[in-house]
C-alpha angles and dihedrals in degrees: 000000000000135000149168139212140186119258097217114130090184112085091208087075121076104264120198142171134179145167149179126224131186126188130182123193132186129169137198092271089055095249109151140193135187120202125190120181129181123182136175132178131192130186137171138170110246109191102304097339130083112223124194144165131197124202123195128181116184131178124187118186117183124190107192138132090265104031139038100150115121122227117216120189129183120181133180120192119185119183143174124207139177135181140190134178092278106032147011135194139189126195130178144102143240122234112197130187113200121188121185122124086336134016121252134177124207133188119199128186123237119197139146133171124179129168136182121245095169115011112256089346107072123018117163119198140184132185151155132226146151139188147178111249107214108216099197121166099263092050093051091045088053091051093050125010090194100065120130105273112267093012113177117212126189119238116262119235113214091194099182138357128184122188139176138172148123135266136181145109133298092191132353087270101040124065130178142192131190126176145153125220127195116197133185108205134184122203097007106176127227125191115242132174113273113216095172102058119115132193114262114272093007140082093229114123115231095207097180106069135093133245125179139251124202135220140165107247143192107205131185119198122195111198134185135168139179123198130193124193132175121195093316091296106093123032120179125175127181121191137190132191129184121186135197123190132202107198130196102202114358123085094224138005090257116217094354113126120241092198132031126186124185138180125190120186128179133175127193114216117208092322088288107086138031117208116194138177131180 
């Protein structure tokens, strides 16, 4: 990968950055995937508003026993934002063209509003978003190493998400965040046992790999986190997620966690080294 960016510290100048990334994957069953990604961003202060636009061009080309169809995506995301001492907002959208076996066009909202009730202590926020989750081969293989070799998974359409919450500080060393997100999702995938898979170039059944099943889902995520920091030496963050699913066809949200707990700890040693564990 390689990239570039503008050195302007003044937002009244046109600021820009861009980059190109290429990734090649092959596995032990000789399934392969090429990924090419190009991105560029531009922003500039116009009077009292910050205007910006992001451009992304992605190309995913698998070469597996079950899939050789490329996936081209082009997205354009304009936005406008403004901030003051007590509040800030961002509003915009993403237009995305997705070409695989067929062509589709998606529009997703982008919005965020946060305002200060008590400075640095209590900051409520609300927002809306959406996105297309690209389920290319390397991503799925990273989610589950035990998938059926060459498994093809449809992209997941996060049509609409609305979130709201509050963040702030309890003390100068302790910060918190709590929020709730509702999402309406088409073609969410769930890992299920695959009893039909066979080894390449044989008739032997594998019998211990995973395929996927799909469903349209309404999901609610409850999220909380607590962070502790001391003079830029210790930093500790604990996180918690709880999920509820409303499914259309499947009996259960197979292999999706209902709870997630996380702990991230880092320690700076004599301003020379950073030791971190998660």
